[in-house]
PDB file of N, CA, C and O in Angstrom:
ATOM      1  N   MET A   1      -9.570  12.173   1.340  1.00  0.00           N
ATOM      2  CA  MET A   1      -8.520  11.523   0.568  1.00  0.00           C
ATOM      3  C   MET A   1      -8.711  10.006   0.671  1.00  0.00           C
ATOM      4  O   MET A   1      -8.869   9.465   1.765  1.00  0.00           O
ATOM      5  N   ASP A   2      -8.695   9.337  -0.471  1.00  0.00           N
ATOM      6  CA  ASP A   2      -8.889   7.892  -0.437  1.00  0.00           C
ATOM      7  C   ASP A   2      -7.598   7.177  -0.026  1.00  0.00           C
ATOM      8  O   ASP A   2      -6.526   7.781   0.030  1.00  0.00           O
ATOM      9  N   LEU A   3      -7.724   5.899   0.255  1.00  0.00           N
ATOM     10  CA  LEU A   3      -6.599   5.128   0.771  1.00  0.00           C
ATOM     11  C   LEU A   3      -5.436   5.091  -0.216  1.00  0.00           C
ATOM     12  O   LEU A   3      -4.280   5.199   0.193  1.00  0.00           O
ATOM     13  N   GLN A   4      -5.723   4.941  -1.498  1.00  0.00           N
ATOM     14  CA  GLN A   4      -4.650   4.914  -2.489  1.00  0.00           C
ATOM     15  C   GLN A   4      -3.856   6.224  -2.471  1.00  0.00           C
ATOM     16  O   GLN A   4      -2.627   6.206  -2.531  1.00  0.00           O
ATOM     17  N   ALA A   5      -4.546   7.341  -2.391  1.00  0.00           N
ATOM     18  CA  ALA A   5      -3.868   8.637  -2.360  1.00  0.00           C
ATOM     19  C   ALA A   5      -3.011   8.772  -1.111  1.00  0.00           C
ATOM     20  O   ALA A   5      -1.899   9.296  -1.172  1.00  0.00           O
ATOM     21  N   LYS A   6      -3.521   8.306   0.014  1.00  0.00           N
ATOM     22  CA  LYS A   6      -2.751   8.356   1.266  1.00  0.00           C
ATOM     23  C   LYS A   6      -1.482   7.521   1.138  1.00  0.00           C
ATOM     24  O   LYS A   6      -0.411   7.933   1.584  1.00  0.00           O
ATOM     25  N   VAL A   7      -1.609   6.350   0.529  1.00  0.00           N
ATOM     26  CA  VAL A   7      -0.449   5.470   0.366  1.00  0.00           C
ATOM     27  C   VAL A   7       0.582   6.126  -0.549  1.00  0.00           C
ATOM     28  O   VAL A   7       1.770   6.150  -0.228  1.00  0.00           O
ATOM     29  N   LYS A   8       0.136   6.653  -1.677  1.00  0.00           N
ATOM     30  CA  LYS A   8       1.057   7.310  -2.615  1.00  0.00           C
ATOM     31  C   LYS A   8       1.812   8.438  -1.915  1.00  0.00           C
ATOM     32  O   LYS A   8       3.029   8.562  -2.053  1.00  0.00           O
ATOM     33  N   GLU A   9       1.084   9.251  -1.171  1.00  0.00           N
ATOM     34  CA  GLU A   9       1.691  10.372  -0.465  1.00  0.00           C
ATOM     35  C   GLU A   9       2.694   9.892   0.577  1.00  0.00           C
ATOM     36  O   GLU A   9       3.794  10.434   0.684  1.00  0.00           O
ATOM     37  N   HIS A  10       2.312   8.878   1.339  1.00  0.00           N
ATOM     38  CA  HIS A  10       3.182   8.343   2.394  1.00  0.00           C
ATOM     39  C   HIS A  10       4.465   7.768   1.800  1.00  0.00           C
ATOM     40  O   HIS A  10       5.551   8.006   2.327  1.00  0.00           O
ATOM     41  N   LEU A  11       4.350   7.024   0.722  1.00  0.00           N
ATOM     42  CA  LEU A  11       5.521   6.441   0.079  1.00  0.00           C
ATOM     43  C   LEU A  11       6.458   7.540  -0.412  1.00  0.00           C
ATOM     44  O   LEU A  11       7.669   7.468  -0.204  1.00  0.00           O
ATOM     45  N   ALA A  12       5.896   8.557  -1.066  1.00  0.00           N
ATOM     46  CA  ALA A  12       6.709   9.642  -1.613  1.00  0.00           C
ATOM     47  C   ALA A  12       7.389  10.456  -0.515  1.00  0.00           C
ATOM     48  O   ALA A  12       8.570  10.784  -0.621  1.00  0.00           O
ATOM     49  N   GLU A  13       6.644  10.777   0.531  1.00  0.00           N
ATOM     50  CA  GLU A  13       7.192  11.608   1.604  1.00  0.00           C
ATOM     51  C   GLU A  13       8.296  10.910   2.380  1.00  0.00           C
ATOM     52  O   GLU A  13       9.213  11.561   2.881  1.00  0.00           O
ATOM     53  N   ASN A  14       8.212   9.581   2.483  1.00  0.00           N
ATOM     54  CA  ASN A  14       9.156   8.838   3.304  1.00  0.00           C
ATOM     55  C   ASN A  14      10.182   8.050   2.499  1.00  0.00           C
ATOM     56  O   ASN A  14      11.002   7.334   3.074  1.00  0.00           O
ATOM     57  N   GLY A  15      10.146   8.173   1.189  1.00  0.00           N
ATOM     58  CA  GLY A  15      11.121   7.488   0.347  1.00  0.00           C
ATOM     59  C   GLY A  15      11.031   5.969   0.424  1.00  0.00           C
ATOM     60  O   GLY A  15      12.041   5.272   0.330  1.00  0.00           O
ATOM     61  N   ILE A  16       9.816   5.467   0.593  1.00  0.00           N
ATOM     62  CA  ILE A  16       9.604   4.023   0.715  1.00  0.00           C
ATOM     63  C   ILE A  16       9.256   3.468  -0.662  1.00  0.00           C
ATOM     64  O   ILE A  16       8.447   4.041  -1.392  1.00  0.00           O
ATOM     65  N   LYS A  17       9.871   2.361  -0.996  1.00  0.00           N
ATOM     66  CA  LYS A  17       9.635   1.741  -2.295  1.00  0.00           C
ATOM     67  C   LYS A  17       8.347   0.923  -2.283  1.00  0.00           C
ATOM     68  O   LYS A  17       7.985   0.317  -1.275  1.00  0.00           O
ATOM     69  N   LYS A  18       7.668   0.922  -3.424  1.00  0.00           N
ATOM     70  CA  LYS A  18       6.436   0.144  -3.559  1.00  0.00           C
ATOM     71  C   LYS A  18       6.697  -1.335  -3.324  1.00  0.00           C
ATOM     72  O   LYS A  18       5.849  -2.048  -2.786  1.00  0.00           O
ATOM     73  N   LYS A  19       7.866  -1.786  -3.727  1.00  0.00           N
ATOM     74  CA  LYS A  19       8.230  -3.198  -3.554  1.00  0.00           C
ATOM     75  C   LYS A  19       8.190  -3.593  -2.067  1.00  0.00           C
ATOM     76  O   LYS A  19       7.752  -4.690  -1.722  1.00  0.00           O
ATOM     77  N   TYR A  20       8.648  -2.694  -1.204  1.00  0.00           N
ATOM     78  CA  TYR A  20       8.641  -2.953   0.229  1.00  0.00           C
ATOM     79  C   TYR A  20       7.214  -3.082   0.758  1.00  0.00           C
ATOM     80  O   TYR A  20       6.897  -4.023   1.485  1.00  0.00           O
ATOM     81  N   LEU A  21       6.361  -2.135   0.390  1.00  0.00           N
ATOM     82  CA  LEU A  21       4.974  -2.189   0.849  1.00  0.00           C
ATOM     83  C   LEU A  21       4.275  -3.431   0.313  1.00  0.00           C
ATOM     84  O   LEU A  21       3.522  -4.084   1.036  1.00  0.00           O
ATOM     85  N   ALA A  22       4.521  -3.755  -0.942  1.00  0.00           N
ATOM     86  CA  ALA A  22       3.905  -4.948  -1.532  1.00  0.00           C
ATOM     87  C   ALA A  22       4.278  -6.188  -0.733  1.00  0.00           C
ATOM     88  O   ALA A  22       3.427  -7.042  -0.482  1.00  0.00           O
ATOM     89  N   SER A  23       5.536  -6.296  -0.331  1.00  0.00           N
ATOM     90  CA  SER A  23       5.955  -7.469   0.449  1.00  0.00           C
ATOM     91  C   SER A  23       5.286  -7.490   1.824  1.00  0.00           C
ATOM     92  O   SER A  23       4.979  -8.559   2.351  1.00  0.00           O
ATOM     93  N   LEU A  24       5.060  -6.306   2.403  1.00  0.00           N
ATOM     94  CA  LEU A  24       4.388  -6.241   3.708  1.00  0.00           C
ATOM     95  C   LEU A  24       2.952  -6.737   3.640  1.00  0.00           C
ATOM     96  O   LEU A  24       2.473  -7.398   4.561  1.00  0.00           O
ATOM     97  N   ILE A  25       2.267  -6.418   2.546  1.00  0.00           N
ATOM     98  CA  ILE A  25       0.853  -6.790   2.479  1.00  0.00           C
ATOM     99  C   ILE A  25       0.623  -8.099   1.737  1.00  0.00           C
ATOM    100  O   ILE A  25      -0.510  -8.567   1.631  1.00  0.00           O
ATOM    101  N   GLY A  26       1.705  -8.692   1.223  1.00  0.00           N
ATOM    102  CA  GLY A  26       1.597 -10.031   0.639  1.00  0.00           C
ATOM    103  C   GLY A  26       1.116 -10.071  -0.801  1.00  0.00           C
ATOM    104  O   GLY A  26       0.425 -11.007  -1.203  1.00  0.00           O
ATOM    105  N   ILE A  27       1.480  -9.050  -1.582  1.00  0.00           N
ATOM    106  CA  ILE A  27       1.124  -9.044  -3.001  1.00  0.00           C
ATOM    107  C   ILE A  27       2.367  -8.710  -3.819  1.00  0.00           C
ATOM    108  O   ILE A  27       3.393  -8.298  -3.278  1.00  0.00           O
ATOM    109  N   TYR A  28       2.258  -8.895  -5.116  1.00  0.00           N
ATOM    110  CA  TYR A  28       3.352  -8.546  -6.012  1.00  0.00           C
ATOM    111  C   TYR A  28       3.374  -7.031  -6.228  1.00  0.00           C
ATOM    112  O   TYR A  28       2.334  -6.376  -6.162  1.00  0.00           O
ATOM    113  N   PRO A  29       4.563  -6.475  -6.487  1.00  0.00           N
ATOM    114  CA  PRO A  29       4.644  -5.034  -6.753  1.00  0.00           C
ATOM    115  C   PRO A  29       3.739  -4.583  -7.907  1.00  0.00           C
ATOM    116  O   PRO A  29       3.187  -3.483  -7.866  1.00  0.00           O
ATOM    117  N   THR A  30       3.586  -5.416  -8.923  1.00  0.00           N
ATOM    118  CA  THR A  30       2.702  -5.040 -10.035  1.00  0.00           C
ATOM    119  C   THR A  30       1.257  -4.936  -9.567  1.00  0.00           C
ATOM    120  O   THR A  30       0.517  -4.070 -10.035  1.00  0.00           O
ATOM    121  N   GLN A  31       0.845  -5.812  -8.647  1.00  0.00           N
ATOM    122  CA  GLN A  31      -0.514  -5.742  -8.113  1.00  0.00           C
ATOM    123  C   GLN A  31      -0.702  -4.463  -7.309  1.00  0.00           C
ATOM    124  O   GLN A  31      -1.761  -3.838  -7.364  1.00  0.00           O
ATOM    125  N   LEU A  32       0.326  -4.077  -6.563  1.00  0.00           N
ATOM    126  CA  LEU A  32       0.246  -2.830  -5.799  1.00  0.00           C
ATOM    127  C   LEU A  32       0.092  -1.646  -6.749  1.00  0.00           C
ATOM    128  O   LEU A  32      -0.738  -0.767  -6.517  1.00  0.00           O
ATOM    129  N   SER A  33       0.878  -1.620  -7.803  1.00  0.00           N
ATOM    130  CA  SER A  33       0.768  -0.530  -8.780  1.00  0.00           C
ATOM    131  C   SER A  33      -0.618  -0.499  -9.410  1.00  0.00           C
ATOM    132  O   SER A  33      -1.190   0.571  -9.620  1.00  0.00           O
ATOM    133  N   GLN A  34      -1.153  -1.677  -9.709  1.00  0.00           N
ATOM    134  CA  GLN A  34      -2.500  -1.747 -10.278  1.00  0.00           C
ATOM    135  C   GLN A  34      -3.531  -1.238  -9.274  1.00  0.00           C
ATOM    136  O   GLN A  34      -4.465  -0.531  -9.653  1.00  0.00           O
ATOM    137  N   TRP A  35      -3.372  -1.590  -8.005  1.00  0.00           N
ATOM    138  CA  TRP A  35      -4.305  -1.118  -6.975  1.00  0.00           C
ATOM    139  C   TRP A  35      -4.216   0.406  -6.830  1.00  0.00           C
ATOM    140  O   TRP A  35      -5.236   1.085  -6.715  1.00  0.00           O
ATOM    141  N   LEU A  36      -2.996   0.929  -6.836  1.00  0.00           N
ATOM    142  CA  LEU A  36      -2.820   2.375  -6.701  1.00  0.00           C
ATOM    143  C   LEU A  36      -3.447   3.132  -7.863  1.00  0.00           C
ATOM    144  O   LEU A  36      -3.838   4.289  -7.711  1.00  0.00           O
ATOM    145  N   SER A  37      -3.545   2.489  -9.021  1.00  0.00           N
ATOM    146  CA  SER A  37      -4.157   3.145 -10.182  1.00  0.00           C
ATOM    147  C   SER A  37      -5.629   2.770 -10.348  1.00  0.00           C
ATOM    148  O   SER A  37      -6.270   3.184 -11.313  1.00  0.00           O
ATOM    149  N   GLY A  38      -6.167   1.982  -9.405  1.00  0.00           N
ATOM    150  CA  GLY A  38      -7.589   1.656  -9.423  1.00  0.00           C
ATOM    151  C   GLY A  38      -7.972   0.459 -10.268  1.00  0.00           C
ATOM    152  O   GLY A  38      -9.147   0.278 -10.587  1.00  0.00           O
ATOM    153  N   HIS A  39      -6.996  -0.366 -10.636  1.00  0.00           N
ATOM    154  CA  HIS A  39      -7.270  -1.510 -11.504  1.00  0.00           C
ATOM    155  C   HIS A  39      -7.114  -2.859 -10.808  1.00  0.00           C
ATOM    156  O   HIS A  39      -7.006  -3.890 -11.471  1.00  0.00           O
ATOM    157  N   TYR A  40      -7.102  -2.856  -9.490  1.00  0.00           N
ATOM    158  CA  TYR A  40      -6.947  -4.090  -8.715  1.00  0.00           C
ATOM    159  C   TYR A  40      -7.651  -3.883  -7.390  1.00  0.00           C
ATOM    160  O   TYR A  40      -7.661  -2.774  -6.856  1.00  0.00           O
ATOM    161  N   THR A  41      -8.238  -4.937  -6.858  1.00  0.00           N
ATOM    162  CA  THR A  41      -8.952  -4.854  -5.587  1.00  0.00           C
ATOM    163  C   THR A  41      -8.218  -5.670  -4.531  1.00  0.00           C
ATOM    164  O   THR A  41      -7.922  -6.847  -4.733  1.00  0.00           O
ATOM    165  N   LEU A  42      -7.930  -5.029  -3.406  1.00  0.00           N
ATOM    166  CA  LEU A  42      -7.298  -5.725  -2.291  1.00  0.00           C
ATOM    167  C   LEU A  42      -8.351  -6.425  -1.449  1.00  0.00           C
ATOM    168  O   LEU A  42      -9.511  -6.016  -1.416  1.00  0.00           O
ATOM    169  N   THR A  43      -7.929  -7.493  -0.765  1.00  0.00           N
ATOM    170  CA  THR A  43      -8.819  -8.172   0.175  1.00  0.00           C
ATOM    171  C   THR A  43      -8.910  -7.323   1.444  1.00  0.00           C
ATOM    172  O   THR A  43      -8.125  -6.395   1.635  1.00  0.00           O
ATOM    173  N   ASN A  44      -9.860  -7.642   2.296  1.00  0.00           N
ATOM    174  CA  ASN A  44     -10.009  -6.910   3.558  1.00  0.00           C
ATOM    175  C   ASN A  44      -8.760  -7.040   4.421  1.00  0.00           C
ATOM    176  O   ASN A  44      -8.366  -6.084   5.089  1.00  0.00           O
ATOM    177  N   ILE A  45      -8.140  -8.206   4.415  1.00  0.00           N
ATOM    178  CA  ILE A  45      -6.915  -8.428   5.200  1.00  0.00           C
ATOM    179  C   ILE A  45      -5.791  -7.538   4.665  1.00  0.00           C
ATOM    180  O   ILE A  45      -5.051  -6.930   5.438  1.00  0.00           O
ATOM    181  N   GLN A  46      -5.670  -7.469   3.348  1.00  0.00           N
ATOM    182  CA  GLN A  46      -4.633  -6.637   2.748  1.00  0.00           C
ATOM    183  C   GLN A  46      -4.877  -5.159   3.030  1.00  0.00           C
ATOM    184  O   GLN A  46      -3.929  -4.411   3.270  1.00  0.00           O
ATOM    185  N   ILE A  47      -6.123  -4.735   3.004  1.00  0.00           N
ATOM    186  CA  ILE A  47      -6.455  -3.342   3.327  1.00  0.00           C
ATOM    187  C   ILE A  47      -6.071  -3.036   4.772  1.00  0.00           C
ATOM    188  O   ILE A  47      -5.534  -1.966   5.061  1.00  0.00           O
ATOM    189  N   LYS A  48      -6.341  -3.964   5.666  1.00  0.00           N
ATOM    190  CA  LYS A  48      -5.970  -3.788   7.083  1.00  0.00           C
ATOM    191  C   LYS A  48      -4.455  -3.640   7.214  1.00  0.00           C
ATOM    192  O   LYS A  48      -3.981  -2.813   7.993  1.00  0.00           O
ATOM    193  N   ARG A  49      -3.695  -4.429   6.460  1.00  0.00           N
ATOM    194  CA  ARG A  49      -2.229  -4.330   6.494  1.00  0.00           C
ATOM    195  C   ARG A  49      -1.761  -2.968   5.986  1.00  0.00           C
ATOM    196  O   ARG A  49      -0.817  -2.395   6.528  1.00  0.00           O
ATOM    197  N   VAL A  50      -2.411  -2.455   4.958  1.00  0.00           N
ATOM    198  CA  VAL A  50      -2.077  -1.133   4.430  1.00  0.00           C
ATOM    199  C   VAL A  50      -2.362  -0.074   5.492  1.00  0.00           C
ATOM    200  O   VAL A  50      -1.543   0.816   5.720  1.00  0.00           O
ATOM    201  N   GLU A  51      -3.507  -0.170   6.133  1.00  0.00           N
ATOM    202  CA  GLU A  51      -3.864   0.796   7.186  1.00  0.00           C
ATOM    203  C   GLU A  51      -2.880   0.726   8.349  1.00  0.00           C
ATOM    204  O   GLU A  51      -2.493   1.757   8.898  1.00  0.00           O
ATOM    205  N   ASP A  52      -2.472  -0.497   8.730  1.00  0.00           N
ATOM    206  CA  ASP A  52      -1.475  -0.656   9.795  1.00  0.00           C
ATOM    207  C   ASP A  52      -0.148  -0.012   9.390  1.00  0.00           C
ATOM    208  O   ASP A  52       0.509   0.637  10.204  1.00  0.00           O
ATOM    209  N   PHE A  53       0.237  -0.196   8.136  1.00  0.00           N
ATOM    210  CA  PHE A  53       1.462   0.394   7.617  1.00  0.00           C
ATOM    211  C   PHE A  53       1.404   1.917   7.718  1.00  0.00           C
ATOM    212  O   PHE A  53       2.363   2.548   8.162  1.00  0.00           O
ATOM    213  N   LEU A  54       0.295   2.500   7.313  1.00  0.00           N
ATOM    214  CA  LEU A  54       0.150   3.955   7.346  1.00  0.00           C
ATOM    215  C   LEU A  54       0.164   4.503   8.771  1.00  0.00           C
ATOM    216  O   LEU A  54       0.636   5.614   9.009  1.00  0.00           O
ATOM    217  N   SER A  55      -0.352   3.723   9.711  1.00  0.00           N
ATOM    218  CA  SER A  55      -0.405   4.191  11.099  1.00  0.00           C
ATOM    219  C   SER A  55       0.874   3.882  11.873  1.00  0.00           C
ATOM    220  O   SER A  55       1.005   4.246  13.041  1.00  0.00           O
ATOM    221  N   GLY A  56       1.826   3.201  11.205  1.00  0.00           N
ATOM    222  CA  GLY A  56       3.103   2.913  11.855  1.00  0.00           C
ATOM    223  C   GLY A  56       3.117   1.627  12.649  1.00  0.00           C
ATOM    224  O   GLY A  56       4.079   1.368  13.373  1.00  0.00           O
ATOM    225  N   LYS A  57       2.084   0.813  12.541  1.00  0.00           N
ATOM    226  CA  LYS A  57       2.017  -0.433  13.297  1.00  0.00           C
ATOM    227  C   LYS A  57       2.866  -1.542  12.670  1.00  0.00           C
ATOM    228  O   LYS A  57       3.213  -2.520  13.333  1.00  0.00           O
ATOM    229  N   SER A  58       3.195  -1.378  11.388  1.00  0.00           N
ATOM    230  CA  SER A  58       4.058  -2.367  10.741  1.00  0.00           C
ATOM    231  C   SER A  58       5.120  -1.644   9.941  1.00  0.00           C
ATOM    232  O   SER A  58       4.821  -0.702   9.207  1.00  0.00           O
ATOM    233  N   ARG A  59       6.335  -2.075  10.078  1.00  0.00           N
ATOM    234  CA  ARG A  59       7.453  -1.469   9.352  1.00  0.00           C
ATOM    235  C   ARG A  59       8.438  -2.541   8.972  1.00  0.00           C
ATOM    236  O   ARG A  59       9.459  -2.248   8.350  1.00  0.00           O
TER     237      ARG A  59
END
């Protein structure tokens, strides 16, 4: 499962809004939606923040 799919699943299962995750990783909600659909590329730092979010290191 790719990172975008993991994020989509995590958000849906936990009732977390995309706007919240976008603010955590420092991008606009529209950029997050574009990334989730494969039309935007995150920086390595932003990817690390997403991974930390999924592992529970940032909330």
